[in-house]
N, C-alpha and C positions, 0 to 999 in steps of 0.2 A: 245682772237682772235688775229690772227696775222695780220700784215699789208697787207698781200696778200689777206686776207679774206675780207677786207674792200673795195677792188677795184671792179670796174665794174658798179658802180651806180645802185645798186639792186633796183628794184621796186617790193615790196612784194605784192602778190595777196590779194585782198581785201575781199574776201569771200570764204568760203568753205561749202560743203554740210555736213550734220550731219553724225555721225557714225551710223552704223547698227550693233547691237549686244551689248555685254557687254563691259564695260570699260576694259582697259588693267589692268592686275594685278599689284600690286605695284612693282616698280622697285627699286633695290638697288642702292644707289649712286656709281657712278663709281670711281675706285681707282685713286688716284692722278697719273698723268702721263700717263694713259691709254686711256683717252677719245678720243684723236685725232689719235690714232694708233690702229685702230681695223681692218686692212686689213684682209680679208679672213673670216670674221666671218659669212658671208652669206652662207658659205658652208653647214651649217646644214639644210638649207631650202630644198635642193634637197634630202637630206637623209630622211627628214620626210615622205614623200610619200612612200619611199621605206620601211621605218620601218613599217608604217601602213599596207602595203601590206603583210608583213611577220607575222602578228599577228591576223589572222582571228579569233582565239579562244578568243580574248579579246574584242569582238565587243562592249559590253556595256561600258566598261572601256574606250575604245578608243573614242567612240561617245561622252562620257562626256568630254573628254579632248579636242576634236575638237571643241565641242560647246563653250568651254571657251575661245577659241582664239578670240581676239577682231578684229573687222572689221572696215575698213574705206571706206566711199563712195567717189568715185573719181568724180571730176567735170571736164569733158572733153567734147569738142566739137565734136560730132560724125561726122559732116560734114568734119572735118579737119583730122580725124584719117585714118590710112592706112586701106585697105580692110582686112576683115578676111581671113585667109588662108582657102583654099577649103579643104573639106575632114575633117579628124579627128586630124590632126596635131595641136599642141598647143604651144604658146610661154608664158613663165612666166618670169617677170622681177624681179630679186632678188636684195635686197639691205641689206648691212650690216650696222647697225646704232647704235650709242651709245645712252644710255638711257637719258643722260643729267640730270640736277638737278630739272627740273620743271615737268610739267604733261607728261604723256606718250604720244606717237605719236597719238594714238587714241583719247585721251582726248583733245589734242591740235586741231586735226581736228574738233571734235565735238563742241569745243568752238568757232570755226570760226576765231581764231586769231592765226596764225602760228608764233611762236617766232623765228626769224631769228637766225640761228646757235645754237638753243637749241638742235637740233638733226642733226647729220652729217651722211653722207653715203659715205664713201671713198671706198667701195667695191661695184662694180657694174658688174653684170653678167646677161646675157640673156640666159635662158634655153629653148631650142627647143626640144620638143619630137615629134618624127616622128609619122605619122598617124597610123602605125602598132604597136607602142609603143616598137619596138625591138631595136631602136637606140635613142640616145640622143646626142645633141651638146650643149656644154657650151661655150659661148663666153664672155671673160672678156674685159671690156672697161677701159682703164687707167683713173684714177680719175682726172688726169691733162690734158685730152684731151681738146683742145681749140675749143669751138663750140659757136654757136649763140643760146642763151636762151631767150625765149620770156619774155619781161618785165625787163630783166637784160642786154641783149646785149652780146657781145663776152666775154666769161668767161670759167673758168674751168667747166667741165661738172658736177663735184660734187656739184657745187653751186646750181644746180636746186633743189636738195632735201634740202640742208641746208637752202636756202633763201626762197624757194617757197613750200616745202612740197611735199607729195606723188603725187598730181595731176600734178604739174609742172614737177616732176621727170619722171612720165610716159609719159607725153607730149613730154618732151625733147628726151627721149630715143627712142620714136616712130619716131620722126622727124629724129633723127640721123641714125637710122638703117633702116628705111622704113618698118619695121615690126609692126604689131599690137601686142600689149601686151595683151594677154587674161586675165592674172591675175598678180597680184602684191603680193609679199611675202617679209616681212621685219623681221629681227631679230636683237636684240642687242647683244653686245660682251659677256655679262654675260652668255647667253645661250650657246655660243660656248664653254666657259670654263667648264660649268657643263656637257655638253655632252662628252667632251673628258675624264673627270673625271668618268662619269657614265660608260663609255666603258672600263674603266680600263687602259686607255692610248692607243695611236695610234702609230704603228710602222712606222718609217720614216728612210730612209737610207741617211746618210750624206756622199757625195762622197769624200770630202777632208777636212781637217782642215781649219777652216775659222773663223775669229774674227768679231764681230759686235761692232764697236766703240761706236755707239750711245746707245745701250742697255748694253754695256760692258759684252757681252756674248761670251764665247769661244765655238765653235762648233767642236767636234772631229769626225773625219772620223769614219764611222761604223753605225750599226743599233742602233737606240735609241728609247725608248717608250716615247712619249710626251703626257702630259696631263696638263690641267689648265693653269698656268701662262707660263710654258715652252712651250706649244703649241702655245700660243699667241706670244711669243717671235720669235717662228719660222716663223709664217705666216707674222709678221709685219716687219721682217728684211728687210732693204733696204740698209744701209750703209755697205760697205764691199762686196757687190755683183757687179760683173762687169757691169750689165746693169741696175742697180738700180731698179726702179719701175717695169720694165718688168720682171726682175728675181724675184721680190717679187710676181708678179702675178703667175709666175710658181710655186712658193712655195705654194701659196694659192691653186692652182688647184691640185697640187700633194698631198696636205694634204687632200683635199676633196676626192680625188681618194682613198687614204689609209683609210680614215674614212669610206667610203662606204664599203670597204673590211671588216673592222672590225665590222661594224654595221650589215651586212648581214651574218656574220660567225656564225657557230653553237654556238660558245661560247657566243654570245649575244642573239640570237633568242631562245636558250634553257635555258637561265638563267633569271627567273622571276625578281629578283632584279635588275639585269643589264638593262633588257628591260624596267622595270618601270622607272628607273632613266633616260634612254635615251628618252623615250616618254615625261617624264615631262620636261626635259631640253629643249626639241624642242618646246613644246606647251607653256610653261610659258613665254617664251620670243619672241613669234611669233605674228606678226600682218599681216593680209591679207586684200585684197580688199573685199568690201561687197557682190560682186557677186560670190565670192569664197565660196560657201555654204558647209555645212557639207556634203551633198550628192555628190557635185563636188569633194571634197577631197577624200571621200571614193571611188568613182568611178575611179578616177585617180589613187589612190593607187592600186587597184585591177588590173588596166590595165598595171601597171608597175611591176607586181610580178615576171616577168621572166627577167627583166632588170638587168644587172650586170655592174660593172665598166669597164669591157672589151668592153662594147658596147657604152661607152661614148667617144666622141671626145672633147678634150679641146683645144681651140684656143684663141688667143689674137688679138684684133683689130690691123692691121698693121699700123706702124707709118711711116711718112715721115722723121721726124727729131725732135730733141729737140730745144727749142727756149726760149728766154727771151722776154716776152711782158709785158709792163707796170710794170716792176720790178718782174714779176712772172716767174718762171720756168714752162714751159708748154710743152705739147706734141702736135705736128702738126701731124694729121692723114693723111695717104695716102687715099684720098677720092675715088679714082678710085677703088683701091683694096678693100677698106672697103665695097663699094657698091657691089662688086662682091662677097665678103664673105657673106654678108647678103642675097643676092639673092640666093646663093647656099644654105644657111640655109633654106630659104623658100621653095626651090625646093627639099629638102632632098638629095642634091647633093654635100655634103662637099667633098667627094672623088674627084669629078671633080675639085673643087676649089683647092685642095691640088696638084693634077696632074698638074694644070696650074701654080700655084704660088710657089710651093714648101712647104717645112715643117718648114720654119723659124718661124712661129707663132703657131706651133702645140707642144703641150706638149710632151716632150720625155719620155722615160721609167723611172721608179721609181728610178733607181740607177744613173740617169744622172742629176737630179735636183740639183743645188748647195744648 
């Protein structure tokens, strides 16, 4: 644990509700040096529902895989939560988390004792699906956003999950965004590696030669097929990028977009072996909330069968500035613009938000991401 992680006077929640469903399958120990660098791993969560929607002929197989996904019950005060969005629109809070060395996330919640920093979530995304399911918006939240977390105080937003677990994570993101999170989905980084390998790699364009001094990786301009460790190096890169974490978020979003393309291509959906590998990679390392039933997942998958990456808008929460507080490098969020962004998301009017505030936080085309 770093010095930064110990700051903030964390007060750990005293109780958790029990898990509903099976225990998480055994997780493999994370490779040395990768545990705290899993940015972008949550990308596969959104892809899971799209994959299920494309495989109607495998109903029995898919049902068994969905049933094996462990669930966690969330302990939230309904009186303090935002109102549900009217109509059929839905918000899903996504988390990329490392497996850690101890019990799985589901097992930790069931035991009622959340081990602080045993599981981290440095990748935070809010997925909004429009009522007609023809459009989607994915909003990334910087892990270093400086916010007020109940029981902890002012801290980096990723401390909500690391110190408090899934319930505090949902509570914090609902307070931050003003949106009610209808569901929670968590995946660890091992699943991300396996998915990219199962797909036979994901094509990504590197617009210019660039060196990552932290990972000691030289990226060469041009098209590259990324999978496994190389894919993780792409989404975790921060040093060497002009805008640090914000450029890393763009890489995460870009890789998600490219993975969606690959996942929905005929080369995947018509290849039983590749399809099986993708399904297993997603479900083996996935954890969802206890109200996200098998039927909910199947229904959502079917409703998304016509959604493509072209209908997904990727944005990042706007920042006011970088700062150093209590020895920590943090991101100060532009509260007014952030409020406008999430209100636009709730109203399915992201185009109106972009017209007013510009495209600075909007992901550019696939050949422009550093």
